[in-house]
DRENPA-3360 file (N, C-alpha, C; in nm, 2 decimals, always signed):
BEGIN
1 = MKKHLAFL = +4.23/-12.70/-7.47/+4.28/-12.57/-7.44/+4.21/-12.46/-7.52 ~ +4.18/-12.50/-7.66/+4.11/-12.41/-7.74/+3.98/-12.38/-7.69 ~ +3.91/-12.49/-7.64/+3.77/-12.46/-7.59/+3.77/-12.37/-7.48 ~ +3.88/-12.39/-7.40/+3.89/-12.31/-7.28/+3.91/-12.16/-7.31 ~ +4.01/-12.14/-7.40/+4.03/-12.00/-7.44/+3.90/-11.93/-7.50 ~ +3.83/-12.02/-7.60/+3.70/-11.98/-7.66/+3.61/-11.94/-7.55 ~ +3.60/-12.01/-7.44/+3.49/-12.00/-7.33/+3.55/-11.86/-7.24 ~ +3.67/-11.84/-7.23/+3.71/-11.70/-7.17/+3.68/-11.59/-7.25;
9 = FLLALGSC = +3.69/-11.60/-7.39/+3.67/-11.50/-7.48/+3.52/-11.46/-7.49 ~ +3.42/-11.55/-7.48/+3.29/-11.54/-7.47/+3.24/-11.48/-7.34 ~ +3.31/-11.52/-7.23/+3.28/-11.47/-7.10/+3.33/-11.32/-7.09 ~ +3.43/-11.28/-7.15/+3.49/-11.14/-7.16/+3.38/-11.06/-7.24 ~ +3.35/-11.12/-7.36/+3.26/-11.05/-7.45/+3.12/-11.01/-7.38 ~ +3.09/-11.12/-7.31/+2.95/-11.10/-7.25/+2.97/-10.98/-7.13 ~ +3.07/-10.98/-7.06/+3.10/-10.88/-6.96/+3.11/-10.75/-7.03 ~ +3.16/-10.74/-7.14/+3.18/-10.60/-7.23/+3.02/-10.56/-7.25;
17 = NDDKNQPT = +2.95/-10.66/-7.30/+2.80/-10.63/-7.35/+2.72/-10.58/-7.23 ~ +2.75/-10.64/-7.11/+2.68/-10.61/-6.99/+2.72/-10.48/-6.94 ~ +2.85/-10.42/-6.96/+2.88/-10.29/-6.94/+2.81/-10.19/-7.02 ~ +2.80/-10.23/-7.16/+2.73/-10.13/-7.24/+2.58/-10.12/-7.22 ~ +2.53/-10.24/-7.17/+2.38/-10.23/-7.15/+2.34/-10.17/-7.01 ~ +2.45/-10.14/-6.93/+2.41/-10.07/-6.80/+2.35/-9.92/-6.84 ~ +2.24/-9.90/-6.76/+2.17/-9.77/-6.79/+2.27/-9.66/-6.74 ~ +2.28/-9.55/-6.79/+2.34/-9.42/-6.73/+2.28/-9.39/-6.62;
25 = PYPDPAVL = +2.34/-9.37/-6.52/+2.29/-9.33/-6.37/+2.21/-9.19/-6.39 ~ +2.10/-9.17/-6.31/+2.01/-9.05/-6.33/+1.99/-9.00/-6.18 ~ +2.05/-8.87/-6.16/+2.11/-8.78/-6.27/+2.23/-8.82/-6.31 ~ +2.26/-8.80/-6.44/+2.39/-8.83/-6.49/+2.50/-8.75/-6.43 ~ +2.61/-8.81/-6.34/+2.71/-8.75/-6.29/+2.78/-8.64/-6.38 ~ +2.80/-8.67/-6.51/+2.85/-8.59/-6.62/+2.78/-8.47/-6.62 ~ +2.66/-8.47/-6.63/+2.58/-8.35/-6.63/+2.58/-8.26/-6.51 ~ +2.59/-8.33/-6.40/+2.58/-8.25/-6.26/+2.72/-8.18/-6.25;
33 = AKQQAPFG = +2.82/-8.26/-6.31/+2.97/-8.20/-6.30/+2.98/-8.07/-6.37 ~ +2.89/-8.05/-6.48/+2.91/-7.92/-6.57/+2.81/-7.82/-6.53 ~ +2.73/-7.85/-6.41/+2.66/-7.71/-6.36/+2.75/-7.63/-6.30 ~ +2.71/-7.50/-6.29/+2.78/-7.38/-6.23/+2.82/-7.41/-6.10 ~ +2.94/-7.37/-6.06/+2.99/-7.39/-5.92/+2.89/-7.31/-5.84 ~ +2.86/-7.36/-5.72/+2.94/-7.47/-5.64/+2.88/-7.61/-5.66 ~ +2.76/-7.62/-5.76/+2.70/-7.73/-5.77/+2.79/-7.83/-5.85 ~ +2.83/-7.78/-5.96/+2.93/-7.85/-6.04/+3.06/-7.82/-6.01;
41 = SPPVDVKL = +3.16/-7.90/-6.07/+3.31/-7.89/-6.04/+3.39/-7.84/-6.17 ~ +3.37/-7.71/-6.22/+3.44/-7.65/-6.32/+3.58/-7.60/-6.26 ~ +3.69/-7.67/-6.32/+3.82/-7.62/-6.27/+3.86/-7.48/-6.31 ~ +3.93/-7.40/-6.21/+3.94/-7.27/-6.24/+4.06/-7.26/-6.34 ~ +4.05/-7.15/-6.43/+4.14/-7.13/-6.53/+4.26/-7.05/-6.47 ~ +4.23/-6.95/-6.38/+4.33/-6.88/-6.32/+4.30/-6.86/-6.15 ~ +4.39/-6.89/-6.07/+4.37/-6.88/-5.94/+4.37/-6.75/-5.87 ~ +4.26/-6.70/-5.82/+4.24/-6.59/-5.76/+4.31/-6.62/-5.61;
49 = KKLLYNGK = +4.42/-6.54/-5.58/+4.47/-6.58/-5.43/+4.46/-6.49/-5.32 ~ +4.44/-6.36/-5.36/+4.39/-6.26/-5.26/+4.30/-6.15/-5.31 ~ +4.22/-6.10/-5.23/+4.13/-6.00/-5.26/+4.16/-5.88/-5.16 ~ +4.18/-5.76/-5.21/+4.20/-5.64/-5.12/+4.06/-5.54/-5.15 ~ +4.03/-5.49/-5.04/+3.92/-5.39/-5.04/+3.97/-5.28/-4.98 ~ +3.95/-5.17/-5.07/+4.02/-5.03/-5.03/+4.15/-5.06/-4.98 ~ +4.23/-5.12/-5.04/+4.37/-5.15/-5.03/+4.41/-5.23/-4.90 ~ +4.30/-5.29/-4.84/+4.32/-5.40/-4.72/+4.29/-5.53/-4.75;
57 = LAAEYIYE = +4.36/-5.61/-4.69/+4.33/-5.76/-4.72/+4.20/-5.80/-4.68 ~ +4.12/-5.83/-4.77/+3.99/-5.88/-4.73/+3.96/-6.05/-4.73 ~ +4.03/-6.11/-4.83/+4.02/-6.26/-4.85/+4.14/-6.32/-4.90 ~ +4.15/-6.44/-4.87/+4.25/-6.53/-4.94/+4.18/-6.65/-4.97 ~ +4.24/-6.71/-5.09/+4.17/-6.84/-5.14/+4.28/-6.94/-5.15 ~ +4.24/-7.07/-5.12/+4.34/-7.19/-5.10/+4.26/-7.29/-5.19 ~ +4.35/-7.35/-5.27/+4.29/-7.45/-5.37/+4.34/-7.60/-5.34 ~ +4.26/-7.69/-5.39/+4.29/-7.83/-5.39/+4.28/-7.87/-5.54;
65 = GDLLREQK = +4.40/-7.88/-5.60/+4.40/-7.88/-5.74/+4.34/-7.76/-5.81 ~ +4.25/-7.78/-5.89/+4.19/-7.67/-5.97/+4.06/-7.63/-5.92 ~ +4.03/-7.67/-5.79/+3.91/-7.62/-5.73/+3.93/-7.57/-5.59 ~ +3.85/-7.46/-5.57/+3.85/-7.38/-5.43/+3.83/-7.47/-5.33 ~ +3.91/-7.48/-5.23/+3.91/-7.54/-5.10/+3.84/-7.45/-4.99 ~ +3.91/-7.34/-4.97/+3.90/-7.27/-4.86/+3.90/-7.12/-4.90 ~ +3.80/-7.04/-4.84/+3.81/-6.89/-4.85/+3.85/-6.84/-4.69 ~ +3.96/-6.75/-4.68/+3.96/-6.70/-4.56/+3.93/-6.57/-4.55;
73 = KFLFFNVP = +3.86/-6.50/-4.47/+3.81/-6.37/-4.46/+3.87/-6.31/-4.34 ~ +3.90/-6.16/-4.37/+3.98/-6.08/-4.27/+3.92/-5.95/-4.24 ~ +3.94/-5.91/-4.12/+3.88/-5.78/-4.07/+3.99/-5.67/-4.11 ~ +3.94/-5.55/-4.13/+4.02/-5.46/-4.18/+4.10/-5.37/-4.06 ~ +4.18/-5.45/-3.98/+4.25/-5.39/-3.88/+4.38/-5.35/-3.94 ~ +4.45/-5.28/-3.84/+4.58/-5.22/-3.89/+4.68/-5.35/-3.95 ~ +4.67/-5.45/-3.86/+4.72/-5.58/-3.90/+4.60/-5.67/-3.95 ~ +4.58/-5.72/-4.07/+4.47/-5.79/-4.11/+4.43/-5.90/-4.02;
81 = GHYQSGNF = +4.31/-5.92/-3.96/+4.27/-6.00/-3.85/+4.18/-6.11/-3.93 ~ +4.24/-6.24/-3.93/+4.17/-6.36/-3.99/+4.07/-6.40/-3.88 ~ +3.94/-6.39/-3.92/+3.83/-6.42/-3.83/+3.73/-6.52/-3.88 ~ +3.75/-6.56/-4.00/+3.65/-6.66/-4.06/+3.71/-6.73/-4.18 ~ +3.67/-6.87/-4.18/+3.71/-6.96/-4.29/+3.59/-7.05/-4.34 ~ +3.58/-7.04/-4.47/+3.48/-7.14/-4.53/+3.54/-7.24/-4.61 ~ +3.51/-7.36/-4.58/+3.57/-7.49/-4.65/+3.48/-7.58/-4.72 ~ +3.50/-7.60/-4.85/+3.42/-7.70/-4.93/+3.47/-7.84/-4.89;
89 = VRNAGVTE = +3.37/-7.92/-4.86/+3.39/-8.06/-4.86/+3.35/-8.13/-4.99 ~ +3.43/-8.20/-5.05/+3.40/-8.28/-5.17/+3.42/-8.42/-5.17 ~ +3.34/-8.51/-5.25/+3.37/-8.64/-5.27/+3.36/-8.67/-5.40 ~ +3.48/-8.72/-5.45/+3.51/-8.74/-5.59/+3.46/-8.62/-5.69 ~ +3.50/-8.51/-5.63/+3.47/-8.40/-5.72/+3.32/-8.34/-5.69 ~ +3.23/-8.41/-5.61/+3.10/-8.38/-5.60/+3.10/-8.29/-5.46 ~ +3.03/-8.17/-5.47/+3.02/-8.08/-5.36/+2.93/-8.14/-5.25 ~ +2.97/-8.17/-5.13/+2.89/-8.23/-5.03/+2.83/-8.13/-4.91;
97 = SYDVVSAA = +2.94/-8.03/-4.88/+2.90/-7.94/-4.78/+3.00/-7.82/-4.80 ~ +2.96/-7.70/-4.74/+3.04/-7.58/-4.72/+3.03/-7.54/-4.58 ~ +3.14/-7.55/-4.49/+3.14/-7.53/-4.36/+3.22/-7.41/-4.31 ~ +3.15/-7.32/-4.24/+3.21/-7.20/-4.20/+3.26/-7.19/-4.05 ~ +3.38/-7.17/-4.01/+3.40/-7.15/-3.87/+3.44/-6.99/-3.86 ~ +3.43/-6.96/-3.74/+3.47/-6.81/-3.71/+3.52/-6.79/-3.57 ~ +3.59/-6.68/-3.55/+3.65/-6.67/-3.42/+3.59/-6.53/-3.37 ~ +3.59/-6.52/-3.23/+3.54/-6.39/-3.16/+3.65/-6.26/-3.20;
105 = WNGEAQTV = +3.61/-6.16/-3.21/+3.71/-6.03/-3.21/+3.66/-5.92/-3.15 ~ +3.74/-5.83/-3.13/+3.72/-5.69/-3.05/+3.78/-5.59/-3.15 ~ +3.67/-5.52/-3.19/+3.72/-5.40/-3.29/+3.78/-5.30/-3.23 ~ +3.76/-5.26/-3.10/+3.83/-5.15/-3.04/+3.99/-5.19/-3.02 ~ +4.01/-5.31/-2.96/+4.14/-5.35/-2.93/+4.21/-5.41/-3.06 ~ +4.13/-5.43/-3.17/+4.19/-5.49/-3.29/+4.25/-5.63/-3.26 ~ +4.18/-5.71/-3.19/+4.23/-5.85/-3.18/+4.13/-5.95/-3.21 ~ +4.18/-6.07/-3.25/+4.11/-6.18/-3.29/+4.15/-6.30/-3.22;
113 = SDVFKPAY = +4.04/-6.38/-3.17/+4.07/-6.49/-3.10/+4.13/-6.60/-3.19 ~ +4.22/-6.69/-3.12/+4.28/-6.80/-3.20/+4.21/-6.92/-3.20 ~ +4.07/-6.92/-3.13/+3.99/-7.02/-3.12/+3.88/-7.01/-3.22 ~ +3.86/-7.09/-3.32/+3.75/-7.10/-3.43/+3.65/-7.21/-3.40 ~ +3.53/-7.15/-3.41/+3.41/-7.24/-3.38/+3.32/-7.26/-3.48 ~ +3.25/-7.37/-3.51/+3.16/-7.39/-3.63/+3.04/-7.27/-3.62 ~ +3.02/-7.21/-3.72/+2.93/-7.10/-3.74/+2.81/-7.12/-3.82 ~ +2.84/-7.19/-3.94/+2.74/-7.19/-4.03/+2.79/-7.32/-4.14;
121 = SIRFNKPD = +2.68/-7.39/-4.18/+2.70/-7.50/-4.25/+2.59/-7.52/-4.37 ~ +2.65/-7.53/-4.50/+2.55/-7.55/-4.60/+2.56/-7.70/-4.65 ~ +2.46/-7.78/-4.65/+2.48/-7.91/-4.70/+2.40/-7.94/-4.83 ~ +2.47/-7.98/-4.93/+2.42/-8.00/-5.05/+2.36/-8.14/-5.07 ~ +2.23/-8.14/-5.07/+2.14/-8.26/-5.07/+2.17/-8.34/-5.20 ~ +2.17/-8.48/-5.19/+2.17/-8.55/-5.31/+2.07/-8.52/-5.40 ~ +2.11/-8.49/-5.53/+2.00/-8.46/-5.63/+1.92/-8.57/-5.68 ~ +1.79/-8.53/-5.70/+1.69/-8.63/-5.76/+1.69/-8.63/-5.90;
129 = NDSLREVT = +1.73/-8.51/-5.94/+1.72/-8.50/-6.10/+1.83/-8.38/-6.13 ~ +1.85/-8.34/-6.25/+1.95/-8.24/-6.30/+1.90/-8.11/-6.32 ~ +1.77/-8.09/-6.28/+1.72/-7.94/-6.30/+1.69/-7.88/-6.17 ~ +1.69/-7.95/-6.05/+1.67/-7.89/-5.92/+1.77/-7.93/-5.83 ~ +1.84/-7.84/-5.74/+1.94/-7.87/-5.66/+1.90/-7.82/-5.53 ~ +1.90/-7.89/-5.42/+1.86/-7.84/-5.28/+1.98/-7.84/-5.21 ~ +1.98/-7.74/-5.11/+2.08/-7.74/-5.01/+1.99/-7.69/-4.87 ~ +2.06/-7.74/-4.75/+2.00/-7.71/-4.63/+2.11/-7.64/-4.56;
137 = EENLIFLE = +2.07/-7.51/-4.52/+2.17/-7.41/-4.43/+2.13/-7.41/-4.29 ~ +2.24/-7.43/-4.22/+2.21/-7.44/-4.08/+2.30/-7.32/-4.00 ~ +2.26/-7.22/-3.94/+2.32/-7.12/-3.85/+2.35/-7.19/-3.72 ~ +2.45/-7.21/-3.70/+2.49/-7.30/-3.57/+2.51/-7.20/-3.45 ~ +2.50/-7.07/-3.48/+2.51/-6.97/-3.36/+2.37/-6.95/-3.32 ~ +2.27/-6.91/-3.42/+2.14/-6.87/-3.37/+2.04/-7.00/-3.39 ~ +2.11/-7.11/-3.41/+2.03/-7.24/-3.43/+1.91/-7.23/-3.52 ~ +1.93/-7.17/-3.62/+1.82/-7.16/-3.75/+1.86/-7.25/-3.86;
145 = IFYRTYAI = +1.75/-7.30/-3.92/+1.76/-7.38/-4.04/+1.69/-7.32/-4.15 ~ +1.75/-7.32/-4.27/+1.68/-7.26/-4.40/+1.70/-7.38/-4.51 ~ +1.60/-7.36/-4.61/+1.61/-7.45/-4.71/+1.62/-7.37/-4.84 ~ +1.71/-7.40/-4.93/+1.71/-7.35/-5.08/+1.69/-7.44/-5.18 ~ +1.62/-7.41/-5.28/+1.60/-7.50/-5.40/+1.64/-7.42/-5.51 ~ +1.74/-7.46/-5.60/+1.79/-7.40/-5.71/+1.74/-7.46/-5.84 ~ +1.67/-7.38/-5.93/+1.64/-7.44/-6.06/+1.75/-7.41/-6.16 ~ +1.78/-7.52/-6.22/+1.91/-7.50/-6.31/+1.87/-7.54/-6.46;
153 = DKEGFITR = +1.91/-7.46/-6.56/+1.87/-7.48/-6.70/+1.97/-7.60/-6.76 ~ +1.92/-7.62/-6.88/+2.00/-7.74/-6.95/+2.15/-7.71/-6.97 ~ +2.18/-7.58/-6.97/+2.31/-7.53/-6.99/+2.40/-7.52/-6.86 ~ +2.32/-7.56/-6.75/+2.40/-7.57/-6.61/+2.38/-7.45/-6.53 ~ +2.30/-7.33/-6.57/+2.30/-7.23/-6.51/+2.18/-7.20/-6.41 ~ +2.20/-7.13/-6.30/+2.07/-7.11/-6.21/+1.98/-7.00/-6.27 ~ +1.84/-7.04/-6.27/+1.75/-6.95/-6.32/+1.65/-6.91/-6.20 ~ +1.66/-6.97/-6.10/+1.55/-6.94/-6.00/+1.60/-7.00/-5.88;
161 = QEFTEKTN = +1.58/-6.93/-5.76/+1.60/-7.00/-5.63/+1.48/-6.98/-5.53 ~ +1.44/-7.08/-5.46/+1.34/-7.07/-5.35/+1.40/-7.08/-5.22 ~ +1.36/-6.99/-5.14/+1.40/-6.99/-4.99/+1.28/-7.00/-4.90 ~ +1.32/-7.10/-4.79/+1.22/-7.12/-4.68/+1.29/-7.13/-4.55 ~ +1.22/-7.10/-4.44/+1.27/-7.09/-4.32/+1.21/-7.21/-4.24 ~ +1.27/-7.29/-4.18/+1.21/-7.40/-4.11/+1.08/-7.38/-4.04 ~ +1.10/-7.27/-3.95/+1.01/-7.23/-3.84/+0.93/-7.11/-3.86 ~ +0.94/-7.05/-3.99/+0.88/-6.93/-4.01/+0.85/-6.93/-4.17;
169 = TANDFSIF = +0.75/-6.98/-4.22/+0.74/-6.97/-4.37/+0.70/-6.85/-4.43 ~ +0.64/-6.75/-4.33/+0.61/-6.61/-4.37/+0.72/-6.54/-4.43 ~ +0.85/-6.57/-4.41/+0.96/-6.51/-4.47/+1.01/-6.56/-4.60 ~ +0.93/-6.67/-4.67/+0.96/-6.73/-4.78/+0.97/-6.63/-4.88 ~ +1.07/-6.65/-4.98/+1.09/-6.58/-5.11/+1.14/-6.64/-5.21 ~ +1.11/-6.59/-5.33/+1.19/-6.65/-5.46/+1.27/-6.55/-5.53 ~ +1.38/-6.60/-5.59/+1.46/-6.50/-5.66/+1.47/-6.55/-5.81 ~ +1.44/-6.48/-5.91/+1.44/-6.51/-6.05/+1.54/-6.46/-6.13;
177 = YVRNGQHN = +1.61/-6.53/-6.22/+1.71/-6.47/-6.30/+1.69/-6.51/-6.45 ~ +1.70/-6.38/-6.52/+1.68/-6.40/-6.67/+1.82/-6.40/-6.73 ~ +1.85/-6.49/-6.79/+1.99/-6.50/-6.86/+1.99/-6.46/-7.00 ~ +2.11/-6.38/-7.03/+2.13/-6.34/-7.18/+2.20/-6.45/-7.26 ~ +2.25/-6.41/-7.37/+2.30/-6.50/-7.46/+2.43/-6.55/-7.42 ~ +2.49/-6.47/-7.34/+2.63/-6.52/-7.27/+2.60/-6.58/-7.14 ~ +2.48/-6.61/-7.10/+2.45/-6.69/-6.98/+2.48/-6.59/-6.86 ~ +2.50/-6.45/-6.88/+2.50/-6.37/-6.78/+2.36/-6.33/-6.73;
185 = IAKSWVKY = +2.32/-6.29/-6.60/+2.20/-6.25/-6.55/+2.16/-6.10/-6.61 ~ +2.07/-6.09/-6.69/+2.04/-5.96/-6.74/+1.95/-5.90/-6.66 ~ +1.86/-5.97/-6.57/+1.76/-5.92/-6.51/+1.73/-6.01/-6.38 ~ +1.70/-5.96/-6.26/+1.67/-6.03/-6.16/+1.57/-5.97/-6.07 ~ +1.48/-6.04/-5.99/+1.41/-5.98/-5.90/+1.36/-6.09/-5.79 ~ +1.31/-6.02/-5.68/+1.27/-6.11/-5.56/+1.13/-6.09/-5.56 ~ +1.06/-6.20/-5.51/+0.93/-6.20/-5.49/+0.90/-6.26/-5.34 ~ +0.84/-6.21/-5.25/+0.82/-6.26/-5.13/+0.67/-6.33/-5.11;
193 = AEQTAPGT = +0.66/-6.42/-5.03/+0.54/-6.51/-5.03/+0.40/-6.42/-5.03 ~ +0.40/-6.30/-4.95/+0.29/-6.24/-4.94/+0.27/-6.13/-5.06 ~ +0.36/-6.11/-5.15/+0.35/-6.02/-5.26/+0.27/-6.08/-5.39 ~ +0.20/-6.01/-5.44/+0.14/-6.04/-5.57/+0.22/-6.02/-5.69 ~ +0.31/-5.91/-5.67/+0.41/-5.89/-5.77/+0.54/-5.84/-5.71 ~ +0.65/-5.86/-5.78/+0.77/-5.79/-5.71/+0.77/-5.65/-5.70 ~ +0.84/-5.59/-5.61/+0.85/-5.45/-5.57/+0.96/-5.38/-5.66 ~ +1.08/-5.43/-5.66/+1.19/-5.39/-5.75/+1.26/-5.50/-5.83;
201 = YVEYEFDN = +1.33/-5.46/-5.92/+1.41/-5.54/-6.00/+1.54/-5.49/-6.02 ~ +1.64/-5.58/-6.08/+1.77/-5.51/-6.09/+1.81/-5.58/-6.24 ~ +1.86/-5.48/-6.32/+1.92/-5.51/-6.45/+2.06/-5.48/-6.46 ~ +2.13/-5.59/-6.51/+2.27/-5.59/-6.52/+2.34/-5.56/-6.67 ~ +2.46/-5.49/-6.67/+2.52/-5.50/-6.80/+2.66/-5.56/-6.76 ~ +2.73/-5.61/-6.86/+2.85/-5.68/-6.85/+2.97/-5.65/-6.95 ~ +3.09/-5.68/-6.90/+3.20/-5.68/-6.99/+3.21/-5.81/-7.05 ~ +3.33/-5.82/-7.14/+3.35/-5.96/-7.20/+3.47/-6.05/-7.15;
209 = HPNPFFKL = +3.51/-6.00/-7.03/+3.61/-6.05/-6.96/+3.58/-6.15/-6.85 ~ +3.65/-6.26/-6.82/+3.61/-6.37/-6.73/+3.60/-6.31/-6.59 ~ +3.49/-6.36/-6.52/+3.47/-6.34/-6.39/+3.55/-6.42/-6.28 ~ +3.64/-6.37/-6.21/+3.72/-6.45/-6.13/+3.63/-6.52/-6.01 ~ +3.52/-6.48/-5.98/+3.44/-6.56/-5.88/+3.35/-6.66/-5.93 ~ +3.33/-6.67/-6.07/+3.22/-6.75/-6.13/+3.25/-6.90/-6.09 ~ +3.38/-6.94/-6.12/+3.41/-7.09/-6.11/+3.44/-7.12/-5.95 ~ +3.46/-7.02/-5.88/+3.47/-7.04/-5.73/+3.32/-7.06/-5.67;
217 = GLDRTGQL = +3.22/-7.02/-5.72/+3.09/-7.04/-5.67/+3.06/-6.96/-5.54 ~ +3.15/-6.86/-5.52/+3.14/-6.75/-5.40/+3.16/-6.62/-5.45 ~ +3.09/-6.52/-5.40/+3.11/-6.38/-5.42/+3.22/-6.33/-5.34 ~ +3.25/-6.21/-5.31/+3.37/-6.16/-5.23/+3.33/-6.17/-5.08 ~ +3.18/-6.17/-5.05/+3.14/-6.19/-4.92/+3.15/-6.34/-4.88 ~ +3.16/-6.44/-4.98/+3.15/-6.58/-4.94/+3.01/-6.62/-4.96 ~ +2.93/-6.56/-5.05/+2.79/-6.60/-5.08/+2.77/-6.63/-5.21 ~ +2.69/-6.73/-5.24/+2.64/-6.75/-5.38/+2.54/-6.66/-5.41;
225 = AAHAMNPN = +2.57/-6.54/-5.48/+2.49/-6.43/-5.49/+2.54/-6.39/-5.64 ~ +2.45/-6.27/-5.69/+2.46/-6.25/-5.83/+2.59/-6.23/-5.88 ~ +2.66/-6.17/-5.81/+2.81/-6.14/-5.87/+2.90/-6.26/-5.90 ~ +2.86/-6.37/-5.83/+2.93/-6.50/-5.86/+2.86/-6.59/-5.95 ~ +2.75/-6.54/-6.01/+2.68/-6.65/-6.08/+2.69/-6.60/-6.23 ~ +2.78/-6.52/-6.27/+2.79/-6.48/-6.41/+2.93/-6.50/-6.47 ~ +2.95/-6.56/-6.60/+3.06/-6.59/-6.64/+3.16/-6.46/-6.67 ~ +3.09/-6.34/-6.68/+3.17/-6.23/-6.71/+3.12/-6.11/-6.58;
233 = NVVKETVS = +3.20/-6.01/-6.60/+3.19/-5.91/-6.48/+3.07/-5.81/-6.50 ~ +3.01/-5.77/-6.39/+2.91/-5.66/-6.40/+2.98/-5.53/-6.41 ~ +2.93/-5.45/-6.51/+3.00/-5.31/-6.53/+2.89/-5.20/-6.48 ~ +2.75/-5.26/-6.48/+2.65/-5.16/-6.43/+2.54/-5.23/-6.38 ~ +2.48/-5.21/-6.27/+2.35/-5.25/-6.24/+2.26/-5.14/-6.19 ~ +2.13/-5.16/-6.23/+2.04/-5.06/-6.22/+1.91/-5.11/-6.14 ~ +1.88/-5.04/-6.04/+1.76/-5.10/-5.96/+1.64/-5.01/-6.00 ~ +1.54/-5.07/-6.03/+1.43/-5.00/-6.08/+1.30/-5.05/-6.00;
241 = DANGPIYS = +1.19/-4.98/-6.01/+1.05/-5.03/-5.97/+0.95/-4.98/-6.09 ~ +0.82/-5.00/-6.05/+0.71/-4.98/-6.15/+0.73/-4.83/-6.21 ~ +0.79/-4.74/-6.14/+0.79/-4.61/-6.17/+0.93/-4.56/-6.26 ~ +1.03/-4.67/-6.26/+1.14/-4.66/-6.34/+1.27/-4.66/-6.25 ~ +1.38/-4.62/-6.30/+1.51/-4.66/-6.23/+1.50/-4.57/-6.09 ~ +1.57/-4.63/-5.99/+1.57/-4.57/-5.86/+1.72/-4.52/-5.84 ~ +1.83/-4.62/-5.86/+1.95/-4.58/-5.86/+2.03/-4.68/-5.94 ~ +2.15/-4.65/-5.96/+2.25/-4.75/-6.04/+2.38/-4.75/-5.98;
249 = IDYKYEYA = +2.46/-4.85/-6.01/+2.61/-4.86/-5.94/+2.69/-4.90/-6.07 ~ +2.81/-4.83/-6.08/+2.90/-4.84/-6.19/+3.02/-4.92/-6.14 ~ +3.08/-5.00/-6.22/+3.19/-5.08/-6.19/+3.30/-5.04/-6.30 ~ +3.42/-4.98/-6.27/+3.51/-4.95/-6.38/+3.64/-5.02/-6.35 ~ +3.67/-5.12/-6.44/+3.78/-5.22/-6.43/+3.91/-5.16/-6.49 ~ +4.01/-5.22/-6.43/+4.15/-5.23/-6.50/+4.19/-5.37/-6.50 ~ +4.22/-5.43/-6.62/+4.23/-5.56/-6.63/+4.39/-5.60/-6.64 ~ +4.41/-5.71/-6.57/+4.54/-5.78/-6.57/+4.58/-5.84/-6.69;
257 = ANGYPGKV = +4.70/-5.88/-6.71/+4.76/-5.94/-6.83/+4.68/-6.07/-6.87 ~ +4.62/-6.14/-6.78/+4.56/-6.26/-6.80/+4.41/-6.24/-6.84 ~ +4.37/-6.11/-6.85/+4.23/-6.10/-6.90/+4.14/-6.08/-6.79 ~ +4.17/-6.11/-6.66/+4.07/-6.11/-6.56/+4.09/-5.97/-6.50 ~ +4.00/-5.92/-6.41/+4.01/-5.78/-6.35/+4.13/-5.78/-6.25 ~ +4.19/-5.66/-6.27/+4.31/-5.64/-6.17/+4.26/-5.55/-6.07 ~ +4.18/-5.46/-6.10/+4.13/-5.36/-6.01/+3.99/-5.31/-6.04 ~ +3.89/-5.29/-5.96/+3.76/-5.23/-6.00/+3.75/-5.13/-5.90;
265 = SVGSKSPA = +3.69/-5.00/-5.96/+3.64/-4.90/-5.89/+3.49/-4.89/-5.88 ~ +3.42/-4.89/-5.77/+3.28/-4.91/-5.76/+3.22/-4.77/-5.71 ~ +3.12/-4.72/-5.79/+3.06/-4.59/-5.74/+2.92/-4.58/-5.79 ~ +2.86/-4.47/-5.73/+2.71/-4.45/-5.77/+2.68/-4.29/-5.75 ~ +2.59/-4.25/-5.82/+2.55/-4.12/-5.79/+2.45/-4.11/-5.68 ~ +2.41/-4.22/-5.62/+2.32/-4.20/-5.51/+2.40/-4.16/-5.37 ~ +2.34/-4.06/-5.31/+2.41/-4.00/-5.20/+2.43/-4.12/-5.07 ~ +2.36/-4.22/-5.08/+2.36/-4.32/-4.98/+2.48/-4.43/-5.00;
273 = FTPYTMEF = +2.53/-4.42/-5.12/+2.64/-4.53/-5.14/+2.78/-4.46/-5.13 ~ +2.85/-4.57/-5.07/+2.99/-4.54/-5.03/+3.08/-4.60/-5.14 ~ +3.16/-4.52/-5.23/+3.24/-4.58/-5.32/+3.35/-4.66/-5.25 ~ +3.40/-4.77/-5.33/+3.51/-4.85/-5.28/+3.60/-4.91/-5.40 ~ +3.70/-4.96/-5.37/+3.77/-5.03/-5.47/+3.82/-5.18/-5.43 ~ +3.84/-5.26/-5.53/+3.88/-5.40/-5.50/+4.00/-5.44/-5.59 ~ +4.10/-5.50/-5.54/+4.21/-5.54/-5.61/+4.23/-5.70/-5.62 ~ +4.26/-5.75/-5.73/+4.26/-5.89/-5.73/+4.40/-5.94/-5.77;
281 = NY = +4.46/-6.03/-5.69/+4.59/-6.09/-5.69/+4.58/-6.24/-5.73 ~ +4.65/-6.27/-5.84/+4.64/-6.42/-5.88/+4.78/-6.49/-5.88;
% end
């Protein structure tokens, strides 16, 4: 009996040693999970529930646990018209796709169909490493396919993206992001394939309050764009070229008790810019 127990102990010990000797998967899932949304799975601290644009419902947000599952978008009709939904599909916390369905609508009659059809799909390709993430975007209405590659630094933040169209590489471009000490985007610019140097660039200034879009991985329009890529909120962005500033946009916030923006008024001295407000409901 003692020999039998000793054998079982040695077998269990060997099993434990085997577990310890197993190599860490590459790329390490723990590292991938810490990357900024939507590539990683950072849980939201405060759940944004509704977004109002000039006092009218623009979007609603639905969660699965502490992760965004769905963004509903609305038309600014007298009665808000739900015309589009984007849904994240995840497997064990890993984002696999973001699928958008939309409905036909009539602006004059202010009606929206109750039939939603697939319109757009973003597939998050399985990563080969922890510094590059690739996605395949498919426009299901115009039957177009695009590819994006995101370069991600060791802290999990996007520093560059490369865009290419499957059937027309002449439209290829790259977007570069320079991060500051708070990991916000201090400067960005776009360089097209045929350009030898970028034409314009954008510089950003920030507050020290949390950005409600950052851990969602989507901005107010439902895109992974600059305003969703920063831990803090943009208070000013200035567009410049080789000759200096062209115009700037100012964001003036009123903050909620939770420290997040409650309302923002957006304006510019540029005569081509239309001021607007956004309100955040949590």
